[in-house]
N, CA and C atoms as an extended XYZ file, in Angstrom:
387
Properties=species:S:1:pos:R:3:atomname:S:1:resname:S:1:resid:I:1 pbc="F F F"
N       -74.194      -51.579      113.184 N   MET     1
C       -74.150      -50.316      113.156 CA  MET     1
C       -74.868      -48.792      114.350 C   MET     1
N       -75.160      -49.566      115.052 N   PHE     2
C       -76.099      -48.546      116.100 CA  PHE     2
C       -74.697      -48.813      117.191 C   PHE     2
N       -74.453      -49.901      117.382 N   HIS     3
C       -73.126      -49.310      118.253 CA  HIS     3
C       -71.825      -48.428      117.903 C   HIS     3
N       -71.621      -48.526      116.909 N   LEU     4
C       -70.513      -47.906      116.173 CA  LEU     4
C       -71.374      -46.170      116.440 C   LEU     4
N       -72.531      -45.916      116.066 N   TYR     5
C       -72.777      -44.957      115.979 CA  TYR     5
C       -72.895      -44.200      117.674 C   TYR     5
N       -73.335      -45.265      118.595 N   PHE     6
C       -73.325      -44.394      120.097 CA  PHE     6
C       -71.564      -44.614      120.610 C   PHE     6
N       -70.912      -45.723      120.044 N   ILE     7
C       -69.158      -45.041      120.056 CA  ILE     7
C       -68.940      -43.629      119.731 C   ILE     7
N       -69.012      -43.817      118.522 N   ILE     8
C       -68.148      -42.252      117.830 CA  ILE     8
C       -69.414      -41.103      118.584 C   ILE     8
N       -69.975      -41.088      118.816 N   ARG     9
C       -71.417      -40.263      119.855 CA  ARG     9
C       -70.503      -40.252      121.476 C   ARG     9
N       -70.357      -41.183      122.095 N   GLN    10
C       -69.715      -41.039      123.128 CA  GLN    10
C       -68.132      -40.476      122.947 C   GLN    10
N       -67.375      -41.004      121.544 N   ASP    11
C       -66.125      -40.276      121.853 CA  ASP    11
C       -66.071      -38.633      121.741 C   ASP    11
N       -67.050      -38.091      120.629 N   LYS    12
C       -67.310      -37.056      120.477 CA  LYS    12
C       -67.414      -36.276      121.875 C   LYS    12
N       -68.154      -36.435      122.930 N   ARG    13
C       -68.857      -35.766      124.307 CA  ARG    13
C       -67.429      -36.083      125.074 C   ARG    13
N       -66.581      -37.252      124.783 N   ILE    14
C       -65.470      -37.271      125.525 CA  ILE    14
C       -64.201      -36.288      125.068 C   ILE    14
N       -64.815      -35.665      123.936 N   ARG    15
C       -63.370      -34.828      123.255 CA  ARG    15
C       -63.710      -33.763      123.691 C   ARG    15
N       -65.032      -33.431      124.024 N   HIS    16
C       -65.367      -31.777      124.122 CA  HIS    16
C       -65.813      -32.171      125.865 C   HIS    16
N       -65.182      -32.911      126.750 N   THR    17
C       -65.807      -33.180      127.963 CA  THR    17
C       -64.286      -32.942      128.832 C   THR    17
N       -63.775      -34.050      128.326 N   VAL    18
C       -63.077      -34.732      129.463 CA  VAL    18
C       -62.060      -34.163      128.531 C   VAL    18
N       -60.181      -34.079      129.613 N   TYR    19
C       -59.190      -33.260      129.020 CA  TYR    19
C       -57.990      -34.336      129.294 C   TYR    19
N       -58.132      -35.470      129.897 N   ASP    20
C       -57.323      -35.943      129.991 CA  ASP    20
C       -57.408      -36.837      129.333 C   ASP    20
N       -55.831      -36.750      128.729 N   THR    21
C       -55.405      -37.449      127.569 CA  THR    21
C       -55.363      -39.067      127.520 C   THR    21
N       -55.215      -39.836      128.398 N   SER    22
C       -55.188      -41.260      128.603 CA  SER    22
C       -56.692      -41.475      127.797 C   SER    22
N       -57.717      -40.840      128.574 N   THR    23
C       -58.744      -41.308      129.028 CA  THR    23
C       -59.600      -41.055      126.998 C   THR    23
N       -59.023      -39.708      126.824 N   ARG    24
C       -59.636      -39.385      125.371 CA  ARG    24
C       -59.080      -40.044      124.170 C   ARG    24
N       -57.373      -41.098      124.529 N   TYR    25
C       -57.178      -41.753      123.926 CA  TYR    25
C       -57.353      -43.229      124.062 C   TYR    25
N       -58.324      -43.934      125.145 N   SER    26
C       -58.986      -45.214      124.891 CA  SER    26
C       -60.080      -44.364      124.391 C   SER    26
N       -60.082      -43.282      124.039 N   SER    27
C       -61.759      -43.764      123.320 CA  SER    27
C       -61.830      -43.592      121.672 C   SER    27
N       -60.724      -43.349      121.513 N   PHE    28
C       -60.045      -43.116      120.025 CA  PHE    28
C       -59.911      -44.505      119.801 C   PHE    28
N       -59.383      -45.007      120.274 N   GLU    29
C       -58.799      -46.475      120.104 CA  GLU    29
C       -60.195      -47.257      119.911 C   GLU    29
N       -61.048      -47.152      121.054 N   ASN    30
C       -62.244      -47.400      120.986 CA  ASN    30
C       -63.481      -47.473      119.306 C   ASN    30
N       -62.670      -46.358      118.807 N   VAL    31
C       -63.687      -45.836      117.704 CA  VAL    31
C       -63.257      -46.724      116.709 C   VAL    31
N       -61.743      -46.767      116.826 N   LEU    32
C       -61.074      -47.193      115.776 CA  LEU    32
C       -61.130      -48.850      115.290 C   LEU    32
N       -61.624      -49.403      116.721 N   THR    33
C       -61.142      -50.765      116.840 CA  THR    33
C       -63.126      -51.125      116.309 C   THR    33
N       -63.351      -50.467      116.851 N   THR    34
C       -65.397      -51.253      116.228 CA  THR    34
C       -65.484      -50.584      114.595 C   THR    34
N       -65.201      -49.592      114.113 N   LYS    35
C       -65.434      -49.537      112.944 CA  LYS    35
C       -64.177      -50.424      111.846 C   LYS    35
N       -63.112      -50.663      112.676 N   SER    36
C       -62.414      -52.018      111.732 CA  SER    36
C       -63.550      -53.020      111.734 C   SER    36
N       -63.566      -53.640      113.025 N   VAL    37
C       -64.611      -54.775      112.724 CA  VAL    37
C       -65.581      -54.600      112.208 C   VAL    37
N       -66.036      -53.747      112.477 N   LEU    38
C       -67.617      -53.416      111.656 CA  LEU    38
C       -67.034      -53.548      109.941 C   LEU    38
N       -66.453      -52.839      109.801 N   THR    39
C       -66.161      -52.926      108.361 CA  THR    39
C       -65.412      -54.428      107.977 C   THR    39
N       -64.946      -55.090      108.866 N   ILE    40
C       -64.616      -56.776      108.617 CA  ILE    40
C       -65.494      -57.141      108.518 C   ILE    40
N       -66.750      -57.116      109.461 N   ALA    41
C       -68.084      -58.207      109.213 CA  ALA    41
C       -69.101      -57.783      108.403 C   ALA    41
N       -68.835      -56.416      107.974 N   VAL    42
C       -69.811      -56.008      107.149 CA  VAL    42
C       -68.850      -56.870      105.231 C   VAL    42
N       -68.253      -56.998      105.428 N   THR    43
C       -67.406      -57.122      104.237 CA  THR    43
C       -67.689      -58.991      104.140 C   THR    43
N       -67.506      -59.496      105.324 N   GLN    44
C       -68.000      -61.238      105.440 CA  GLN    44
C       -69.234      -61.169      105.055 C   GLN    44
N       -70.419      -60.324      105.364 N   LEU    45
C       -71.478      -60.942      104.436 CA  LEU    45
C       -71.627      -60.362      103.527 C   LEU    45
N       -71.159      -59.789      103.466 N   PHE    46
C       -70.882      -59.181      101.296 CA  PHE    46
C       -70.720      -60.212      100.560 C   PHE    46
N       -69.345      -60.752      100.905 N   PHE    47
C       -69.175      -61.713      100.389 CA  PHE    47
C       -69.531      -63.420      100.275 C   PHE    47
N       -70.209      -64.032      101.810 N   SER    48
C       -70.705      -65.175      101.565 CA  SER    48
C       -72.188      -64.633      101.151 C   SER    48
N       -73.021      -63.044      100.999 N   CYS    49
C       -74.488      -63.220       99.820 CA  CYS    49
C       -73.504      -63.511       98.229 C   CYS    49
N       -72.761      -63.264       98.552 N   LEU    50
C       -71.932      -62.982       97.014 CA  LEU    50
C       -71.891      -64.424       96.288 C   LEU    50
N       -71.184      -65.026       97.292 N   SER    51
C       -70.511      -66.669       97.072 CA  SER    51
C       -72.156      -67.626       96.810 C   SER    51
N       -73.081      -67.386       97.740 N   SER    52
C       -74.191      -67.969       97.944 CA  SER    52
C       -74.836      -67.489       96.267 C   SER    52
N       -74.998      -66.193       96.124 N   ILE    53
C       -75.875      -65.980       94.514 CA  ILE    53
C       -75.013      -66.885       93.421 C   ILE    53
N       -73.469      -66.704       93.904 N   ALA    54
C       -72.866      -67.463       92.423 CA  ALA    54
C       -73.178      -68.749       92.580 C   ALA    54
N       -73.489      -69.453       93.618 N   VAL    55
C       -73.696      -70.528       93.009 CA  VAL    55
C       -75.249      -71.195       93.061 C   VAL    55
N       -76.208      -70.375       93.060 N   THR    56
C       -77.248      -70.131       92.986 CA  THR    56
C       -77.520      -69.574       91.591 C   THR    56
N       -76.507      -69.161       91.100 N   ILE    57
C       -76.352      -68.888       89.518 CA  ILE    57
C       -75.975      -69.874       88.812 C   ILE    57
N       -74.450      -70.813       89.202 N   VAL    58
C       -74.391      -71.582       88.677 CA  VAL    58
C       -75.401      -73.361       88.726 C   VAL    58
N       -76.249      -73.027       90.004 N   ARG    59
C       -77.091      -74.685       89.891 CA  ARG    59
C       -78.082      -74.222       88.792 C   ARG    59
N       -78.294      -73.024       88.408 N   HIS    60
C       -79.244      -72.542       87.825 CA  HIS    60
C       -78.493      -72.826       86.195 C   HIS    60
N       -77.270      -73.091       85.591 N   PHE    61
C       -76.896      -73.740       84.573 CA  PHE    61
C       -76.451      -74.861       84.364 C   PHE    61
N       -77.076      -75.712       85.766 N   GLU    62
C       -76.222      -77.094       85.611 CA  GLU    62
C       -76.664      -77.789       84.698 C   GLU    62
N       -78.127      -77.566       83.916 N   LYS    63
C       -77.903      -78.623       82.874 CA  LYS    63
C       -77.111      -78.304       81.582 C   LYS    63
N       -76.563      -77.268       81.719 N   GLY    64
C       -75.525      -77.550       80.562 CA  GLY    64
C       -74.436      -77.380       81.011 C   GLY    64
N       -73.790      -78.022       81.552 N   MET    65
C       -71.883      -78.597       81.908 CA  MET    65
C       -72.327      -79.437       82.530 C   MET    65
N       -70.996      -80.103       82.609 N   THR    66
C       -70.900      -81.619       83.114 CA  THR    66
C       -71.157      -81.585       84.650 C   THR    66
N       -71.002      -83.139       85.076 N   GLU    67
C       -70.740      -82.946       85.962 CA  GLU    67
C       -69.722      -82.521       87.572 C   GLU    67
N       -69.083      -82.922       86.461 N   TYR    68
C       -67.014      -82.704       87.240 CA  TYR    68
C       -67.009      -80.913       87.166 C   TYR    68
N       -67.403      -80.288       86.180 N   THR    69
C       -67.552      -78.814       85.941 CA  THR    69
C       -68.366      -78.187       86.707 C   THR    69
N       -69.614      -78.647       87.308 N   TYR    70
C       -70.810      -78.227       88.121 CA  TYR    70
C       -69.900      -78.307       89.418 C   TYR    70
N       -69.390      -79.155       89.521 N   HIS    71
C       -68.902      -79.253       90.989 CA  HIS    71
C       -67.512      -78.374       91.651 C   HIS    71
N       -66.370      -78.427       90.986 N   ILE    72
C       -65.627      -77.898       90.763 CA  ILE    72
C       -65.980      -76.475       90.573 C   ILE    72
N       -66.790      -76.071       89.577 N   LEU    73
C       -67.283      -74.904       89.999 CA  LEU    73
C       -67.444      -74.067       91.213 C   LEU    73
N       -68.466      -75.125       91.526 N   THR    74
C       -69.385      -74.322       92.915 CA  THR    74
C       -68.489      -74.463       94.055 C   THR    74
N       -67.229      -74.830       94.513 N   GLN    75
C       -66.631      -75.330       95.305 CA  GLN    75
C       -65.533      -73.972       95.048 C   GLN    75
N       -64.763      -73.785       94.009 N   TYR    76
C       -64.274      -72.511       93.897 CA  TYR    76
C       -65.006      -71.645       93.776 C   TYR    76
N       -66.078      -71.213       93.531 N   VAL    77
C       -66.607      -69.588       94.278 CA  VAL    77
C       -67.178      -69.523       95.455 C   VAL    77
N       -67.281      -70.635       96.155 N   ALA    78
C       -67.691      -70.690       97.455 CA  ALA    78
C       -66.379      -70.319       98.063 C   ALA    78
N       -65.409      -71.235       98.150 N   GLY    79
C       -64.113      -71.329       98.671 CA  GLY    79
C       -63.564      -69.726       98.406 C   GLY    79
N       -63.236      -69.416       97.059 N   LEU    80
C       -62.366      -68.609       96.564 CA  LEU    80
C       -62.978      -67.011       97.085 C   LEU    80
N       -64.561      -67.137       96.504 N   LEU    81
C       -64.601      -65.646       97.121 CA  LEU    81
C       -64.318      -65.761       98.685 C   LEU    81
N       -65.600      -66.250       99.735 N   TYR    82
C       -65.560      -66.224      100.835 CA  TYR    82
C       -64.364      -66.095      101.855 C   TYR    82
N       -63.872      -67.086      101.924 N   GLY    83
C       -62.578      -67.949      102.968 CA  GLY    83
C       -61.602      -67.855      102.700 C   GLY    83
N       -60.861      -68.224      101.439 N   ASN    84
C       -59.844      -68.272      101.143 CA  ASN    84
C       -59.000      -67.013      100.848 C   ASN    84
N       -59.132      -66.158      100.061 N   LEU    85
C       -58.658      -64.923       99.510 CA  LEU    85
C       -59.304      -63.638      100.178 C   LEU    85
N       -60.616      -63.138      100.779 N   SER    86
C       -60.733      -61.662      100.698 CA  SER    86
C       -60.600      -61.216      102.512 C   SER    86
N       -61.132      -62.063      103.286 N   ILE    87
C       -60.764      -62.272      104.363 CA  ILE    87
C       -59.637      -61.860      105.105 C   ILE    87
N       -58.827      -62.989      104.772 N   PRO    88
C       -57.481      -62.648      104.980 CA  PRO    88
C       -56.491      -61.490      104.727 C   PRO    88
N       -56.848      -60.894      103.654 N   ILE    89
C       -56.524      -59.688      103.038 CA  ILE    89
C       -57.398      -58.503      103.498 C   ILE    89
N       -58.246      -58.188      104.200 N   LEU    90
C       -59.089      -57.255      104.126 CA  LEU    90
C       -58.534      -57.108      105.658 C   LEU    90
N       -58.412      -57.961      106.676 N   ILE    91
C       -58.130      -57.840      107.676 CA  ILE    91
C       -56.243      -57.630      108.090 C   ILE    91
N       -55.619      -57.888      107.026 N   TYR    92
C       -54.529      -57.350      106.469 CA  TYR    92
C       -54.310      -55.854      106.472 C   TYR    92
N       -55.104      -55.005      105.702 N   LEU    93
C       -54.786      -54.124      105.378 CA  LEU    93
C       -55.728      -53.182      106.321 C   LEU    93
N       -56.683      -53.206      106.536 N   LYS    94
C       -57.414      -53.153      108.019 CA  LYS    94
C       -56.178      -52.474      109.152 C   LYS    94
N       -55.835      -54.015      109.996 N   THR    95
C       -54.584      -53.590      110.560 CA  THR    95
C       -53.334      -52.502      110.387 C   THR    95
N       -52.992      -52.390      108.986 N   THR    96
C       -51.890      -51.532      108.323 CA  THR    96
C       -52.875      -50.336      108.665 C   THR    96
N       -54.099      -50.155      107.878 N   GLN    97
C       -54.440      -48.662      108.063 CA  GLN    97
C       -54.395      -48.317      109.646 C   GLN    97
N       -54.615      -49.154      110.544 N   CYS    98
C       -54.989      -49.004      111.837 CA  CYS    98
C       -53.787      -48.517      112.338 C   CYS    98
N       -52.483      -49.293      112.598 N   ILE    99
C       -51.309      -48.776      112.628 CA  ILE    99
C       -50.873      -47.348      112.007 C   ILE    99
N       -51.471      -47.387      110.818 N   ARG   100
C       -50.526      -46.257      110.284 CA  ARG   100
C       -51.594      -44.727      110.890 C   ARG   100
N       -52.720      -44.705      111.155 N   TYR   101
C       -53.303      -43.671      111.741 CA  TYR   101
C       -53.098      -44.025      113.023 C   TYR   101
N       -52.847      -44.903      113.561 N   ARG   102
C       -52.479      -44.414      114.903 CA  ARG   102
C       -51.066      -44.213      115.787 C   ARG   102
N       -50.677      -43.849      114.696 N   ARG   103
C       -48.765      -43.988      114.300 CA  ARG   103
C       -48.946      -42.397      114.095 C   ARG   103
N       -50.144      -41.653      113.160 N   GLN   104
C       -50.022      -40.125      112.817 CA  GLN   104
C       -50.685      -39.548      114.021 C   GLN   104
N       -51.975      -40.012      114.804 N   LYS   105
C       -51.758      -39.616      115.788 CA  LYS   105
C       -51.584      -39.613      117.023 C   LYS   105
N       -50.520      -40.332      117.357 N   ILE   106
C       -49.936      -40.320      118.498 CA  ILE   106
C       -48.427      -39.056      118.117 C   ILE   106
N       -48.070      -39.030      116.717 N   THR   107
C       -47.309      -38.341      116.635 CA  THR   107
C       -47.543      -36.494      116.794 C   THR   107
N       -48.759      -36.312      116.368 N   LYS   108
C       -49.197      -35.352      116.697 CA  LYS   108
C       -49.878      -35.174      118.052 C   LYS   108
N       -50.096      -35.989      118.979 N   MET   109
C       -49.958      -35.394      120.115 CA  MET   109
C       -49.108      -35.464      120.779 C   MET   109
N       -47.984      -35.901      120.695 N   THR   110
C       -46.531      -35.723      120.896 CA  THR   110
C       -46.058      -34.847      120.750 C   THR   110
N       -45.929      -33.917      119.306 N   LEU   111
C       -44.864      -33.155      119.095 CA  LEU   111
C       -45.585      -31.311      118.988 C   LEU   111
N       -47.222      -31.434      119.616 N   GLU   112
C       -47.447      -30.141      119.870 CA  GLU   112
C       -47.804      -30.054      121.059 C   GLU   112
N       -47.325      -28.391      121.569 N   PRO   113
C       -47.601      -28.134      122.968 CA  PRO   113
C       -49.062      -28.816      123.144 C   PRO   113
N       -48.828      -29.005      124.724 N   ASP   114
C       -50.027      -29.116      125.951 CA  ASP   114
C       -50.853      -28.203      125.823 C   ASP   114
N       -51.671      -27.736      124.764 N   LEU   115
C       -52.961      -26.492      124.321 CA  LEU   115
C       -54.080      -26.541      125.920 C   LEU   115
N       -54.119      -27.544      125.926 N   MET   116
C       -55.345      -28.200      127.273 CA  MET   116
C       -54.903      -27.748      128.755 C   MET   116
N       -53.629      -28.636      128.899 N   GLU   117
C       -52.497      -27.727      129.980 CA  GLU   117
C       -52.363      -26.332      130.009 C   GLU   117
N       -51.934      -26.010      129.081 N   SER   118
C       -51.826      -24.679      129.750 CA  SER   118
C       -52.866      -23.475      129.730 C   SER   118
N       -53.928      -24.038      129.082 N   ARG   119
C       -55.238      -23.466      129.195 CA  ARG   119
C       -55.821      -23.684      130.634 C   ARG   119
N       -55.806      -24.703      131.292 N   MET   120
C       -56.304      -25.155      132.106 CA  MET   120
C       -56.067      -24.120      133.488 C   MET   120
N       -54.201      -24.231      133.273 N   ILE   121
C       -53.649      -23.270      134.056 CA  ILE   121
C       -54.060      -22.253      134.130 C   ILE   121
N       -53.760      -21.847      133.196 N   SER   122
C       -54.443      -20.078      132.599 CA  SER   122
C       -55.774      -19.953      134.040 C   SER   122
N       -56.456      -20.406      133.473 N   LEU   123
C       -57.919      -20.562      133.582 CA  LEU   123
C       -58.160      -20.834      135.596 C   LEU   123
N       -57.012      -21.867      135.862 N   LYS   124
C       -56.800      -22.001      137.690 CA  LYS   124
C       -56.425      -20.625      138.066 C   LYS   124
N       -55.436      -20.265      137.397 N   ALA   125
C       -54.790      -19.039      137.951 CA  ALA   125
C       -55.522      -17.366      137.869 C   ALA   125
N       -56.354      -17.468      137.050 N   MET   126
C       -57.658      -16.593      136.854 CA  MET   126
C       -58.393      -16.886      138.215 C   MET   126
N       -58.782      -18.050      138.225 N   TRP   127
C       -59.798      -17.983      138.849 CA  TRP   127
C       -59.464      -17.957      140.344 C   TRP   127
N       -58.218      -18.271      140.540 N   GLU   128
C       -57.480      -17.946      142.158 CA  GLU   128
C       -57.272      -16.477      142.362 C   GLU   128
N       -56.973      -15.534      141.675 N   LYS   129
C       -57.286      -14.003      140.990 CA  LYS   129
C       -57.813      -13.232      142.414 C   LYS   129
C-alpha cells in the first residue's frame, strides 16, 4: 500500500514537472502495473483467509458429518476458493483491463495535438526576444 502511495505521488510529480513523453509514459506504466499487482496480491490474501475460515467452520461441524464428507468438503473449499478458480480469473481480468486502459491512453496521446511542445516553443520564442 505504501509503495503504491509513493508511486502515485511520484507520477503526479512527473506529470507536473517533466514534459518528456517517454518518461511520463514509463511513470504511467509503473502506476498501472503496481495497481494491478497490488490488487492481485490483496485478492489472493483475501481468498486465502476466506478458505482458512471456511475450513475452520467445517472443522467446527466435523462431528455431525461423515469422515468422507469432511475430507471432501475441506479439500473442495480450500482448493476451489483459493487456487483453482479465483486468482487466474482475476489475473486475466486485470490484464485485459490494463490493455484496454493503455490502448485508450495511447490513442488519446497520439490523436491530440502536442500542446506541451507548442507551449515550450512559444515560451522559448518569447524568451529569445
